[in-house]
C-alpha positions in Angstrom: 0.0 0.0 -0.1 1.6 3.3 -1.1 1.2 6.0 1.8 -0.9 9.1 1.1 2.0 11.8 0.9 0.9 15.7 1.1 3.1 18.5 -0.9 6.4 18.9 0.7 6.7 21.6 3.0 8.9 24.8 2.3 12.1 23.6 4.7 12.1 20.3 3.1 14.4 21.9 -0.2 16.8 23.2 2.3 17.3 20.5 4.7 17.5 17.7 1.5 20.4 20.1 0.2 22.3 20.4 3.5 21.8 16.5 3.8 23.3 16.0 0.4 26.4 18.2 1.3 26.7 16.9 4.8 26.2 20.7 6.2 24.5 21.1 9.5 21.4 23.5 9.7 20.1 26.1 12.2 16.5 25.7 12.4 13.6 27.0 14.4 11.3 24.4 15.7 8.8 24.9 18.3 9.9 28.5 19.4 13.6 26.9 20.2 16.9 27.6 17.8 19.0 24.3 17.2 21.4 23.3 15.2 21.5 19.6 13.7 22.6 17.4 11.0 20.0 16.3 9.0 20.2 12.2 8.2 16.8 11.3 6.6 13.9 12.9 5.1 10.7 11.0 4.5 7.0 10.7 5.5 5.5 9.7 8.9 1.9 8.9 9.0 1.5 11.3 5.7 3.6 14.2 7.3 7.0 15.4 6.1 9.5 14.2 8.8 13.2 14.9 9.4 15.4 12.5 11.4 18.5 14.6 12.3 21.2 14.9 15.2 21.3 17.6 17.5 24.7 19.2 18.2 23.5 22.4 19.5 21.3 25.1 20.7 18.0 24.8 22.9 16.3 21.5 23.6 13.4 20.6 26.0 15.2 17.7 27.5 19.1 18.8 27.4 20.0 15.6 26.0 22.6 17.0 23.6 24.7 17.9 26.4 25.0 14.1 27.4 25.6 10.8 25.8 26.0 11.3 22.0 23.9 8.3 21.2 20.9 10.2 22.5 21.2 13.4 20.4 18.7 12.1 17.8 15.4 14.0 17.2 12.4 13.6 14.8 11.1 17.2 13.7 7.9 17.4 11.4 9.1 19.3 8.8 5.9 21.6 8.2 7.2 22.6 11.7 10.4 23.4 10.7 11.2 27.4 10.5 14.1 29.5 9.1 16.1 26.3 7.9 20.0 27.9 6.9 23.1 26.2 6.4 25.4 26.7 9.5 28.5 28.7 9.3 31.7 27.3 8.2 32.9 26.8 11.4 30.1 24.4 12.3 30.7 20.7 11.5 28.7 18.0 10.6 27.8 15.7 13.2 26.3 11.8 14.3 26.7 9.1 16.6 27.9 5.5 16.1 24.2 4.4 16.7 22.9 5.7 13.3 21.6 2.8 11.0 20.0 4.3 7.8 18.2 0.8 7.5 16.3 1.2 10.9 15.8 5.1 11.4 14.4 4.6 14.7 11.2 4.3 13.5 10.7 8.2 12.7 9.8 7.4 9.2 7.2 5.2 7.6 8.2 6.2 3.9 11.7 7.2 3.1 12.6 9.5 0.6 16.5 10.2 1.0 18.8 9.3 3.9 22.8 9.8 4.6 24.2 6.3 4.0 27.4 4.9 4.7 29.3 6.9 2.5 26.8 9.6 0.9 22.9 10.5 1.2 20.8 8.0 -1.5 17.7 8.8 -2.7 14.8 5.6 -2.1 12.0 5.9 -3.9 
């Protein structure tokens, strides 16, 4: 069964570009500024979803300060605002528990993800 997919939200293009270039992005999400490294884009229950590794900025759980394996965040792309490539002094980040085949149950229908060597499209 093919999932029902809405139109891609405005932030999608910037997030996909950053992912393909392996560049971190600064975003506004639920009133907080965050720096994230996008790892996967797709759809969850018909809504665009981003799986990203949060490296800095505000979070409701403060998990980014602790165990690097717990910095993964899911973001509904239609709630992401002001997505912009981070400055050259900010590095792409990930963790050793990233598995593009598993995606932490964040995404039902994967469109693009960072693989072991580079992002790839999945259709």
